[in-house]
N, C-alpha and C positions, 0 to 999 in steps of 0.2 A: 803834386808831381808824383808820377809813378815811381815806385822803388823796387829793386830786385829782391828776391827771396833771400833769406839768410843762408850763407855758405858755411859748410863744414868740411873738414878733411877726414873725419872718421865718424862712423855710425854711432859709436859710443856717445859722442857729444850730441848727436841728433836726439837720441833717446832721452838723455838727461835733460835737454832743453824742452822737449815736448812734454815730458812729465812735469817739469817746473811750470810750464805754461798751463797745463790742465789743472794742476793743483791751485794756481792763483786765479785763473780766469774761467775755468771750466764751468759750464752751466749744467745743472741737473736735467737729465732727460731719461725717459724710460721706454725705449722702443721694445715692443713685444713684452712689456712689463719688467724688463731687466734694467736696473738702475745704473746709470753711467754719468760721468762728467764729460762734456763735449765742448770742443772749440771748432767752429766751422771754417772752411776754406783756408786751410793751412798748407804752406809750401816751404820747401827747402831745397838746397843744392848740395850734393856730395861731390866735392871736387876730386877726390881720390876713390873711385868706385871699388878698388881692390881692398880698401880698408873697410870691409863689409862684415867683420866679425865683432860681436858684442863681447867685450872683455871685462865689463864691470863685475866684480866678484859677487856683489849682492844679487845680481840678475840671474846668475847661473844659466846663462843662455846655452842651448844645446847645439853644438856643431854637428853631432851625428844626425840630429833631426833635420837641420838645414840641408845636409848632404842627402839624407833620405828623401826629402821633398824635392830636391834638385833632380835626383835620379828618377823620381816618379814623373816629373814634368818632362825631362829629356826623353824618357821612354814613351811618351805620348799616352800614358795610362790614365784611366779614370776610375780604376778599381780601389775601393777604400781599404781593402785588405793590405795592400802594399804599404800604404801610409800608416795603417793601424799597427804595423810591426814597430814603428818608431814612436807613435803617439796614439794610444787607443781612442782618444777623443774624436779622431777622424771617423771612427766607425759610427758614431752617433749622428754624423752629418750625411750619411749615405742614404740613398733611396732604397726601396724594397729589393732592388736587384744588386745591392751592394756597390753602387756606383756613386761617385761624387760628380754631380752634374754642373755645379757652378764654378767651383774653384779649380777645376781641372784645366788650368791655362796651357799646360804642355800638350794636352789632348787636342786643344783647339789650334795651337801653333804648329804642331808637327803632324797632324792628321793628314794622310794622303789618300783617304778613301774617295775623295772627289777629284783625284788627279794629283797635281802638285800641292805641296804643303804651303801654308801661309808664310812659313819661315823662308822657303825657297823663293816664293813670289816677292816677298819683301826684299830679300837680298838682290834678286834680279832687278828690281825697280831702282834700288840704290846704285847698283852698278851701271845701269843705263843712264841715270840722271843723278849725279852727286848732290845736286841742289834741291832734289824733290822734297816736297812737304807731305807727300801721300804715303810714306812708309809707316803705316799705322795698322796695328792689329787690334781689333775690337773684341772684347770678351763678352759683352752683353748682346748676344746675337739673337735673342728672342725676348718675349715678354714674361718668361716664367718668374723672374724676380719680382714682378708686380703681384703675383699670387701671394696673399698673406700667409698661406700654408706652405710656402716654399721652404724646404729644409736647408738648402745651401744656395744662396745667391752669390754670384761672383763679386768679391770686394773690389777687384781691379776692373776698371772700365776699359782702359786702353793702354797700349804700349807703343810709343812712337820713337823712331830713329831719325836723327838728323846728322848729316855730314857737313860740318862747318870747319873751315880752316884746316882741313885734312884730319879732323878728329871726329869720332863718332860719339854723339851725345844721345842719351836716352831720356825720354819723358814718360813718366807713368802717372796716370790719373786714377785715383781711387775714389769710388763712391763712399766707401766706408773703411776706416783704418783704426784698428785697436792698437794703442801705443805699447801694450805689453806683449800680447800674442802675435799680432799681425805684422806690425811695422818692421821689426828686425828681420823676420824671415822673408818678407816681401822684398826688402832692400837686398838681402843676400841673393835671392833668386834672380831678380831683374837686373842687377848689376852683373851677375854671372852671364846671363843671356846677352847683355850689352857687350861684354868682353868677347864672348864667342863670335858675335856678329862682326865686331871690329877685326878680329883675326881673319874671318872668312873674306871680309872686304879689303883686307890688307891696308887698313888705316889705323891711326893711333886711337887709343882709348880717350874719350873726352870726359865730360861731366855727366852726372846723373841728376835729373830733376824729378822731384816727387811732389805731387799735389793730392791733398785729401779733402774731399767735400765735407766729411765728418771725421775729425780726429777725436778719439774718445778713450776713456779709461773706465773699465768696469769697477763698480764699487767694491767687488770682492777682491780686487787687486790693489786697493789703496795701501794696504800694509806693505806689500812688495814694492810698490812705487816709492813709498816713504823710505824703505831700506836702501833703495837704489840712490835716492836723492841725498840720503844721510851718509852714504858710503864715503870713507875718508879718501879712497882712491877711485877715480872713475875709470882707471885702466890698470888691471892686474898685470897684464902682459900685452901691451899694445902690439898689434901685428897687422901689417899690410900684406895680404897674400901676394906671392910672386906672380909674374905674368904666366898665363897658361902656356905650357909648352906641349908640342905634339897633340894638337887638338883631336887628331884621329884616335888617340888613345882613350878618348871619352867613351867610345863604343866598348872597348875592353873593360873599362871601369864599370859601365852599366852591367855588363855580363857578370863581372865579379860580384857586384852588389846583389844581383838577382840570385846567383848561385849561393852566396853567403846567407841570404835571407831565407831561401828555400832549403838550405842545408843539403845541397847537392854537391857534385864535384866542383870545386872552386878553381878559378883561373889563378895561376901563380902571380903574386904581386910583383915578382921580379920582371915580369913581362912589361910592366908599365914604366913610363918615364918617372923620374924622381917627383915631379909635381903630382901626378896621379897616384903614385905609390904611397905618398904620405896620406893622401885623402882616403885611399883604400884601407890603410892601416887604422885610421880613425874608425871606419865602419867595422873592421875586424875586431877591434877592442870593444866597441859597443855590443857586437854580437856575443862576445865572450862574457860581457858583463851581465847579460840576460841569463846566462847559464851558471856563472860562478861568482857573480858580484864584482863590483868595481875594483876593489883592492887586488883581487887575483887577476882580473882582466888586464890591469895596467902593467903587469909583469911582461906581457907580450909586446908592449909598445916600445919602439926604439927610443932610447934616451935623446937621440938627436932630432926626433920628430918635432917640428916647430909648433905643432898643435897639441902637444902633450899637456900643457897647462889647462887647455879647455876640457880635457878629459879628467885630469887629476882632481879637479874640484868636486867631481861627482863621487869620489871615493867615500864621502861621508853622508851621502844621501841616496835615495832610491834612483833607479834608472831615470834619465831625463825625460820629461814630458813637456808638452807645449803649454807652459804656464807662466 
């Protein structure tokens, strides 16, 4: 008999379980000569998509990086320089022109060079037919990933939206998913997009479904994986992000992020709604940490900011990277 995938209410538990699975049942594989443990065809459901932040203290997950990647995607960019500001590793995945050709999901979703964006067309289709099964964005739009010299092949194959029982579900299919680097940031991005689409469609937020053809753990991350699994607490400060308010403020938020990153005249945080203001403050603290270190940077963060614990744990380490 067919069974449903495992359900979770928070992404912390997802990562803990997939690492446990890989530690127990992962099979050694070495694509491109890089040693990993792999479990094929793994799926799960996140019933509370706003619970998208990893809080396990051993993981030291970077909310500034997650927000930086979100801004990169929402701006429709494929420039590696923008991501390199948050995690230099992205520069190594760029082509000779400094572009990220595979993982630039936002560039593919929000690109309007051929007329209307895939985001708009997907939304229009869902509005016209609430029961449609065709609201799918495909990221493998050519055969470049079949070239063995390809620097950056998209890990996500597709993003699908379904409206069922007045709620918007999202289904993401990954050809490849790294349990340490990729999975937490992918879940953050795609659940955020899911929530934005639900707001635009004026429907409730549903569940998030995730499928990975290859779920894997790099051998170099075994030590970190063990520390996560051995952590006495899988939740330092469990948090479910509040519902997005004033979606139109996302444009001001993007302008603030760009000005901060480029060190030009910044938009005032006070222009933003409380939801976006807290996230902007996270980026502000990260920017200050690059210049003055984390201990000094944390002094500018409001004590009432719900995301402060995600920043405070970096006071004892270097600026967060995607590791």
